[in-house]
Residue, then its C-alpha position, 0 to 999 in steps of 0.5 A: m542364385s542357382y536353381k538348387s539354391k532357390i529350391l533350398c530356400f523355398l523348402i526352408f521357408f516352407v518348414f518355417l511356415i509349418r513351425s510357426a503355425s503355432i496357436a500363439q501366432v493366431f494373435d501375434h504376427h510372427m516375425v522372428s524365425d530361428y532360420a535364415l529365410p529369403g530377405s530376412f534380417p540376421l538379428v543374431d547369427q554368428a554375432a548379434a546385430d548392434l542396436v543404434f539409438d541416436g535419440k535423447d529420450e530416456g524412456i526409449k533408452i531404457a527399452v533399448a537397454n532391456l532389448s540388449k539384455d533380452i538378446l543376451a539372455v536368449t542367445g548368449k550373444q551381446s548386442y551392443i548399443q551405440s549412437k552412430i552407424s558402424k559400417g560393415k555389419p547388420l544394424v538395428i536402428i531404433g528411433q521416434l519419428g521426428k526425434s531421431p536424425l537417422i530415422d528422419q534421414l531414412v524417411g527423407e530418402g524414401k527408404i521408410k514410408t511414414s504416411d501410415l505412422s505420422g500423427k498416430w497414437e502409440k503406433y510402431k513399425i518394424q521393417t527390414i531394409k536393404d542398403p540403408f546407409p553407405d557400407v551397411d548392407e541391411a538394417l532392421i528399423i524400429v520406428g515409433s510415431d511417438k515415444r511409447g510407440t517406439i517403446f512398444g516396438v522395442y518390447e514387441l521384438s523382445e517378446q517375439i524373440g522369447v522374453s515374456p512380459w512376465y519374466w520378472w513378475a512371474d519368473v517365466p524363463v526366456k526361450e533359449r535360441t542360438s540364432l534369430y532372424v526377422v522376417s522381411g517386410e513391415h510389421s506393426k500392430g497398428s494403434p491401440a483401440v483404447k487410448y489409456r490402458g492400465i492397472f490400479i494397484n489397490d487393497e495392497a495390504p498385507a500381501l504386496a505391501g509386505w513383499a514390497t517392504k521386504k524387497f525394496g523398503g516400500f513402494n519406492h522408485q525401485f519397486y515402481e521401475h519393475v511395475f512400469e516395465l511390466i506395463l510397457r511390456l504388456k503394451g499398457n501405458y497407465l497406472w493408478p499407484a498403490m494408495w492404501g496408506r501410501a502416496f506415490y509422489d510423497d513417499d518417494p520423490k523419485n516415483g513421479p519423475l521415473a514414471d514420466k521418464y519411462g512413459i507411464v501416464i499416472g492417474t490418481s484414483h476416483h476419490e483423490p482429486l488433483m494428483r493428491a493421494h488421500v493419505e496426504w490429507s492426514r499428513y498435511g491437511d488442516g481441518d476437516w475434509n469438508y468443502q463447505t467448511n474448509k474450502e480455502i485449505l482444500q483448494e491450496f492442498w489441491r493446488e500443491g498437487m498440480q504444482r508438484q505434477g508440473n509437466m509430467e504426463a497424467t490424467v487428473s481426477l475431479g470431484m470429491r467423495g467423503d473422507g476415506d472413499e465414503p459418500m459425502s454427507e447428506e447435506n452435500n448435494i449436486a450443486l456443491l459438487e458442481e462448484i467443487i469441479e468448477d473450482q478445481r478446473r480453475i486451479i488447473e488453469e492457474v497452475t498450468g497456464k493453459p485452458a483446463s481443456e488442455t489437461p486430461q481430466f476425468w470425473a468418476l461416476y463411482k457409486e453414489v456419484q452416478e446417481y448425481y449424473d442420473k439426476g442431471m449433474r453435468v461436467p464440461d464436455d472436455v472432461m472424460l466421464l469415467l464409468c464404473d462397474d459394480n466392483w464385481g465386474n458388472v458394468r453399471k452404466l454405458p453411453a446410449i448408442g448414437a449418443e452425442p460424442r463427448k470431446g473428453g470421451y468415456g472411460m471404464y474403471y473395472h475390478f479384479d479385486y475388491v474390498g467391500g460388500p457383500r464380501n472382500y475378494k483379494w486372495i486369488n484370481t477369480n476372474p474368468i476371461p469370458k466374463i471380462w470379455e463379455q463386459m468389456n466388449r460391450t463397453y467398447r461397442h458402446g464407445v468407451d475407448e478413452l481409458w480402461v483401468v482395472n483394479v488388480g489388487d496386488i498384481k499377483p496373482m492376477e497375471f493372466p487376466i491382466s494380460f488379457f485386459l491389456d491385450f483386449a484393450w489394444n484390439p478388441d476386434k482381434i479377440p472375438a468370443e470364439m477365440l477366447q480358448a485359443y487366446t488362453q492357449s496362445w498365452s500359455e505357449k508364450q510362457f511355457g512353450p508349445e509342447y504343453a500349451k494346449q493342456i495348460g490352456e485347458l487348466i487355466s480355463g478350467f480354473g477360471k470357470l470353477s473359481g468364477r462360480r463363487k469367490p473363495e472368501l464367500l465359500d463355506h460348508n453350506t455353499y454346495s449341497v451334500h443332499y441333492y444332485g451329488e453337488m458337493k461330491r461333483v464339485s470336489a471331483e471337478w477340482k480333483a480332476l483339474e489338480d490331477l491334470s496339473d500334477k501330470i503336466k508339471s511332472e512332464l514339464d522342463p523343471k526350468y518352468h516350475d517356478a513360473y508354473f507354480q505361480l501361473v497355473e499350479h498354485p491357484i488350482i491346488a490352493s482352491a482344490n484344498l479349500h473346497r476339500l476343507y469345506e466338504s469335510t466340514a459339511l460332512n462332519h456336521l452331517y455325520a454328527n447329526q446322524e451320529r456316524n462313527n466316522t464323524s471324528k475322521k472328518a474333523q481330522e480332515v478339516k484340520k489336515y486341510f487347514e494346515r495344508d492351506q498354510e503349507i501352500s502359502d508358506f511355500y509361496n512365501q518362503e521357498l518359491a523362486g529361491g524365496k523371491w516372494p515373501h508375504m505375497m500369499d499373506q492374504t487371509h481367506i478362511g473364517y469370514t463372518y461379514w464383509q471384512q476379512p478376518d485378522e487371521n485364517v480361522i479353522p471352521e468349527t467342527k463337531s464331535i460325538k461320543v461313539p458307543k462300543k456296540g454297532a448300530l444301523g444308520v441309513s440315508l438316501t441321496e436326494s433326501q435329507m431323511f435318515f434312519p433312525e430319525s425316520k423309520t421309513l425312508k422315501t426316495v425321489e421318483l426314478s425313471p429311465f431318464d435320470t441323469h445320476p443314480v440314487y445312492m443308499e448310504i448304510f453307515n455304522r453308529g457304533q464302534k463294532p461292525i454290523e451286518v446288514t441284509i437287504k430284503n428285496t422282492n423285485n428282481w428288476l431292482l438291483f443292488d451290488a450286494e444284499k448282505l454287507e458288513i459295515t465297519s464305517a459306511n458303504e454306498i450302495p446305488i439303487k439300480v433299475d433294470w428298466a427293460n424288465a421293470p413294469k411300465g408306467k408309474n409304480d410304488v415299490s419298497f424294500e427292507l434293510k435289517s440289522g439285528r433288531e433294527t429294520v428300515m423300510v425304503e419306499l420309492v416310485i418308479n416311472n418307466f415311461e417312453v418318449d416318441g421315437d422321433f423326439k429330439g430334445f430334453v426329457a424331464s426326470r425327478g420333477v425337474l428339467a435342466i438345460d445348459a443354454e448352448h444346447f438349443n434345438s434351433k435358432y431364428e435370427v432376424s438381421p443383424v442379430r446373431w446368437k453367439v455361444i460363449g465358451d466357459m461363460g457361466k457356472t456349469g456349461n457355456a452361455v448364449m447371448a445375442t449380438p451385436e451388443t448395440s442392436f435393439t438396446l432400447a427395444e421394449s418388445p420381442q424382436g423376432s429372434y429366438i432360440s428354442y429348446d424341445v422338452w418332454v414332460e410326462e404330465a401337463g401343468d403350469f410349471e415355473v421356468k427359471v432363466l439363469a443369466s449372468p448378473t448383468l446390471n441395467y447398464l442401459n438405465t432404462p426404467q424397465g431394466i433389460q428384458y427378454g421374452i419367453g413362451l411356448g411354441e407359437d404362443e405370444p411371448i411373455l415379456i420379462s425383465m431380469h431386473g424386474e424383481e430387484k429388491p434391497r440387497q438383491w444385488d448382493n445375491w446376484v454377485a455373491n452367487s454369480i447368477n441372476v434368476s428370473g422367469e415365469k410360469l408357463n402352461f406345458k402340455k403332456g409330451k413335447n413342448e417347444l420353449r422359446i427365449y426371445l431377444v428384446n434387449p442385448g446384454i442378457v447372457i443366458q447360462r441355464l434354463l430350469i423348469d420346476l415340475g414340482n421337485l426342484q431342490p435347493s442347491y448352488l449349481g442346480p441339477p445336472e443337465s437333463k438327458h437329451n439326444l441332441k447332436l451337440k454343437 
């Protein structure tokens, strides 16, 4: 090669490095280029390389055929599939180690090293080699340690050339390219950290069921081949099939063999023993679902399930719950369940002809079954213990650190969707990935790595959290908390390209944060306060900002992405924003009716408009999106809940109407107060200070049809209003402003008057014009409260190995803080020395309640005292607090419904500066906010805006 050629190659390689430095490459080893690089393999140049597969496995054949289709879709060039070597052209040689003569020949000749591959679980290697065979100059090798390892290698190449795993399920277009080159060397992601990784299709009516029936005639093999391909493209390997009135093996006898051919491991849900769907009992069972009275019939029923399963790869569920996934009756006890499991294992041995330990089995500690375990029930060591969350994404139990390992290991059954109390949540994705990360990272660190399965409801619209769950299961170490936003941006880039990936990532994260505050099925007009902290208005503004950004990005995005963008980004945002507007208008309609405002009916009309808009959004999804591809997929009801179960149809919220007199009449209300005129002749506001975070507004409204004139009589020249004479047709919002430089110092009582005709209103307020020490760096109380987002600590103290970690977007308002590693001090019963501290300023000394708002983590350590932390002021001895210490009946309902756990203690604050410390006792507490009630903390869902501070925020 000439000197100039070498320089040219170097420049091309440098450009490639620059171009490939996109955020997506943070998480994926980049191996495909649009340009020829030194030693790179020409997958597609003037023509596409042929694909050579000489194995027999049908599942790998399917993946190879899909790779051929993917290359054609991306480049327009056909990559032909053959079983023998063709000379004189580049080849892609694909095979499973030990099952491909061509691969084994290369191994035998030392051209492929397999010492790091042989015997591994689901590992692949993609490698470029020169002169693999006579008259073949170069080849790309995709070799897997086993069947699925090979398939994953094939689909890894598909994704890297520009085909999203969601190309079919979310209509993500391929990235069109004219040429493709694979970078020289070896490429592999290693073996997955979690052995079995998959999804549970559940609660699938009416949406997915309606769609599958319309599209395929039901949950048959035509439906499932799309599910199996999706799971494999996402590097998963496991499925609990749909089970609401459905039976995977019985509904279509082709389902099971097809799963086995694809390489998908099938399991049945936690209450469907020995591979029998529960609905099969109603079809074929005889007598009661009661082991005490109907043992022989049940045993034969289960035996048939194992016989039908044959040699198809599966995990077998053990145990028994009551009919319809209910607890067994009270007379059924631990001894009976132990007998059931012993008999089930005997059936497994008789059918398989092997020791039971050679068949993968699990026992799910779901709901009351965990209580049996806690009371001492045990199963053989080779049985996996499938631990569970609380159906709301909070892990219930984890193995103790240092516990004796089990041969069968541990698994986790997690939820993105649920039917049950305190409320169903099925309509839309409400699973922010910081929450998933926090719980599943802790799960993994406690040694739960045999099986992760997540209830995904209808699959759609859970696309993003499904991707994250399976990516995280493959390699938790690759996605630490500080990389969650980068992961989101990377995922966005894979679906929509790099140009708008950052903004789309922000939209997805922003939606996750706002939707994770409270499930939409739990929302109503009372959720957010219309009186305090401007809460309802603030929340609506946040949704509007998200909606506006989404609209802007869509207007600039290539139209070919619009169908995918609607499904993955736009729909959840506009549907949720509209729902919040619906409830805001309902709340204001009720408020205005009570205050007899003349625009009461206008708010009622808005409620009707937003209710109809909700249906319009769903209709577009069901009827027009992607040319009508997704009928019924948005049929899920979500408005009009009255208890935990969903309404049969969406029900418009009740609105109120009033009779408005012709003559105008004065009305006045104040924010931060529920008082209004004419109910109260004198109105009082909260105390105002220079450290207020948001203004107080005076809303002057008309209670009649004709306009009214209003005059504000104010004798204080430092008390400012935008106007002092107004004509009010409907309502005007007037901020009460203070010129603090000229206002009197200290605390003072102030008043002013509003007059309209013969109607007079007196408004009384207190101003507190105080100062803090010039060198104070911290938070200043105002209006009787201090509010602090947890991440804004002044300092932190860490005793090795503890590190305080900020988790972005974890929580209802700001970012959260937790102590890591998650496995340190799990059984500690006293503060461990590490703490975070917050400097706060109060103007009056006193005993004030400190409320610690934390994520609703459960007592997963199952200790009598629960998970604990310490709290104190300065060098004072910290007080020990359990976040589960106040647990009462139905308390859990409040924790999960409100997405928060509140605990705390009264502390004695001195006037001026105080240092508030939060001490580590046990890991697992994820602190979102701190509230200090100085006597005027008002009821609201999110709490006050963060107090004023002069910190240099991190």
